[in-house]
C-alpha angles and dihedrals in degrees: 000000000000090000091053091050091049090049090052092048091051094053112114114255114265119232112249092007091105128022118250117279109257133201134195112236135185125215124200106192127183111237094241093059098034097097095047092045093053090046092054091047089051090054090049093046099198104110126080110201122215117224106245091179099053091131091060125081118238090256093057097057127107102248098037093122093055090049090051091050091051090048091052091049090050089054091053092049091051088050090053091048092051091048092050090049093049090049089055093241126135127227112247113274089208103040121203112256110223125195113267111293126207116240091243092053091049091048091054092047093050092048091051092048092047093050091047092050094046090051092048091047091049093050091045091051092050091049091046091052090049091046092050091049092051092045091050090047090052092050091047091051091050097046100034093056088067091057095045100047113081092211093062100047091120095047098063118111097236135352130188126183107199098187133112091258106116137178115266124186089344090297131101118249108260094259125114111250121238090247090057091047093050091070090061120088114278094238091057101045101023089218117148136172142208120207128194148126132263139177112279092232091059098043098093095048089044091054093048092050091050091049092052095043094051094036090237095306095129142072117231120200124179140174134176113267091229094220133070115238125208116244106226092211101050097022088226128132111250130195113231138190128219115222138185120197118197116200144149129233138032094258091057089049092055092050094048093050091050091050090049090052092048093051094045093245117157115223122207129187114244116192121227093226113090094212091053090049091053092046092050091046091054092048092048092049090051092050090047093055090049092048091047091054091048092048092050091050090049092049091049091049091047093048090049090053091047092048090052090051091046091060091061100029096096093049093045092048092050091048094049092047091051093048092049091049091050093051092044088055093045087055087062090061128083132222117242122232094275092051087226098100137046119225120209136173130199150147124260135168113260091237089059097057094093093048092049092050091050091050091050092049090050090051091052092050095045093048091049091231118171092211123061126227114260115224120182139156121250133201113251130210098185124071114268122240121266118251127179121182104226135174134208091282101046097035095081093052091048089052090053090056094042090053086068094044139311113263119258112252110290096350119138111285115228091202089080090066096030089068088072107019097050098057090038095055088045089054092049087062096037100038110155119119093209092056089040091058090052090053090045092055091051091049092048091051090053092047093046091053093041095116095052098039093049091063096047129084105244132193120259095261095043091046091053091048093048092047090054096045094120091046087053090049094055092040090056094046092050089045089056090049094049090042089057089050091049088041093226127144106174082333092305117120120222133197092234100145100039139289126332120267091219136063134186119267089217141353092275093063095133092049115107090231093053123110088238132221130343125205116237106162143022117305121279104275100231131020131336117347109250091225091074088072109101096006121125090245095051097101097042091047096048092042091053092046096048096041093052091043090053091054092049092050092045095050091046093052094045090050089051089054092052091047089053088054086058091054089048091052092048092048093051090041093238105152090172090065091050096048100037103028113024098041099047091043092053090046094049097045096045096040088064113018097021086055090049089053090051090052091051092053092046091049091051092048097045099035090230121171094217117143106237092191089060092046095052096042095049091043084075101029100042110006094166097051121108112263094214114181090359092069110116101181142004115280094021096132098053089043090054091051091050092047092048091051091048090052091050092049092048093063098063087036088063094041112044116029100057099056093046093047090049090052091050093048091048095051093046092047096056094040090061096252124127090008089171089076089075089083094059130076097232088121123020102236131138116250097216111118091220093060096042096092092046092055091045089056093043095054109107116184095193091053092049091047094049090048091051091047091052090048092050095047090046091053095046094048092037092056088064099038094043092052089050089047091062088064085081085080088065095041097051093042089053092046092050092048094047094046090050090049092050093051092047098046102031098039113023101031092039091053091044089057091070119083091223124105094208093054090046092051091048091049091048091049092049091047092049091047093049092047094048101041104028106029100029100035111023096033091045091052091046094050090044092054093047091049088049090053092050091053099042098044113018098036109027098044089070095068114350121100097179094190098122129106128239124254106248108184124193100258133158088213090064095053110114136190090262090065090073 
């Protein structure tokens, strides 16, 4: 046993198996080099600062003014970005790199650019409003003339007379119409008019309101403006309608003007004299052309200014973000007593100490400080953060594990095994090498375009898919492998590895009443024999195969989880966990379900017809009874009795010893006896003398016992439920296979049976749609989620605490758009 332990201790450390060793460090930085030192540490990205001012609000911290200035500059940069976007311009893909700017210089530049843009926008808006008014005036003059001239009464676009004059016996009532009266002098008829323009969407409501307000004593004429006009507020093109309202009386005029104002209608004066109308139209057209030229020149000047800003926008944004991040970090530091140095604390990996010291020395030299930065290691009471060095390939698997919970500091990392077991269990449920090839092509496309996609801003779904491209790659490769074992290509079997070992007894082999297949040569060399497809024993055979395989895989993975708990206990030097947790758990699980796995393998190897359900049930109900025809090997019955007794002994073994031993160790420890135990991790207590009494008071035997009881009951019940949970591998594999068969036989083959190209194309389209959206998307997501569940619950609960916290270093590379 000692030799085995020495061999295990001498094994080289595995990457990702344990998180990086961390240390708590303290920095004492002179004020003059603080900014540069923090900047260099941000570029390095290997130090996580602790907030020494957590009791202070953000407005009470030292560098709050600098943070506010950076926030204001960020606002200006966002304003520039919005303006560039609204103008339809693009920020430069290859931005101009300027020499390093000081923050004060950049602040002045941004303020100048903002004021210039605001002034240009203001002038442009004023010109646009004037232009729109003149354009509307021109349209009103053009359209209203048709309503006002008697000769063109029949040429107007639309005319409504909302008065009480009605047709009678196909003749007008002998009353002069308003249009006839309008040609008379105003002092004789008293008829007046108001002309203007209104949004087309409001025209009907506007007309009704006028009719009600004047009690029908008005004539409303309208016509489409013919041109869309830009709304200065929303910058959208709006359709408008020109109207002319004829009325009589000052009171009606007041009402109509108020209604126009309420509906946002613009009224324009149109003279009665035709020569004056033409003169005004010429003047308005002249002003419009001048304004149009001025507006175009203003837009060109504004776009030129925005383009100039766009060249530097990326660099400025990056600089402001960095400065804000530096001052936010400086706010986490404290001044020392002399107010000449800043004191900071933080976590860093041990391997990074040399790099951090070099960066600090460089900061001291570059800032021409007379006093160097002091860097020293501190003792820590709290648990360090967890940090795994991952790459593009392993990062996605680490994220899958971290989504359940971040590993406790230095505990075994499930991601090492998840790299293989996760895509493999997915493939067991998804196995079809045709579908696997489709997934492989998608994964290869994402990997081939990795360089371009990594620099783009993707949608949430696409970002998730791109982040898991290597997970998708392995999932597809394992799906092809399992599909070859199941011998399924879009549910169709192929004789890839030679001829079948079976042949039909008669021509009705696939009939349910047939005697079935007979074996006439050696077994099919790899995977499932293709002759099982279509036979009456196909479903019972595949169900039996996949169900037993699911149990074998589940028991193997659960045993791996318990073995990892042993490595955790050895690493943390907790012999209690080895003796009273690992050993009884291994005994209990393998006495029952390890034995079941052994029976499955023996049955496969011997071809026995024993009923394993009967064997396992009567192992508990009647362990001493003769097994009869269900006996698989000599000595099976006494072995079952021994395994059953071991399983029964393992339960109190897990439950009782550990709490009582902990209580004994605790009492001896604080009474001064066996003081040497302080160096071990039998009981997780701090070794500081000051905290000894506190921990002595906090120890609660009943709480420890209840916790151990819950843990033991959870494991015993979980051993049964978790094993049953692995049957989802069989269930989803069967569902995927049957769905694929249904789509192939009932859609594709059925359509292909018709001698009609249209029906065949429709069948092919339906089959392709079902394959892509149901089998490749929904089934992939379903299998992914079930594989996730098997890892999070059935595998990781055997050894993984997942109650740590992630190492989040101060790094410029980790700053995102949300940090603005």
